N, C-alpha and C positions, 0 to 999 in steps of 0.2 A: 586471166589468172589460171594457175595450174590446177590440176585435179586435186592434188593433195597439198594442203596448206601447212606450212611449218608452224610449230607452236608459238614462236615469237610473233609471226604475222597474225595469227589468230587472236593473240592478246591485244595487239594494237587495234585490230578491227573491232573487237569486243568493247574496248574502251571508247572508241569513236562512236559506236552505236549507243552506248550509255549516255554520252554527252549530248546527243541530239534529242533526248526525250524531254517532255514538258517538265516544268518544275512541279513539285507537289502542290496540291490544292490548298494546303494550309499556309503556304507562303504568301498567298494573295492578301488576306486580312492583316498579316504581319507586316507586309511592305506598304500597303495602300490604306489600311485602316478598315474597321468593320463597316460593312454595308457597301463597299466599293466592289463593283462587279467587273473584274478584269480577267482575261483569259490567262491561264498559267503559262502558256507558251510565250507570252509577251516578255517575261523576264528570264527566258532561257537564252543565254547569250550566244552559245555556239549552235547556230542553226545550219544544218547541212543535210542535203538529200543525196541519196545514192545515184539519182539521175544527174543532178546539177554539178556537184562538186566531188571530185575524186580524191582519195586519200593516197598520199605518196608512201607506199609501203614497200 
């Protein structure tokens, strides 16, 4: 990657970074019911790591 990133590239990278975060903790009881202990990362559908999968920018 270049030293200076174009603003359009930065926007795409920022969006991809936001998509890989865990879901909020309050979505667990909403989806699975009260008392169910599930990791919020389980229902984050776009899982990507900077090591494993590259973004075509």
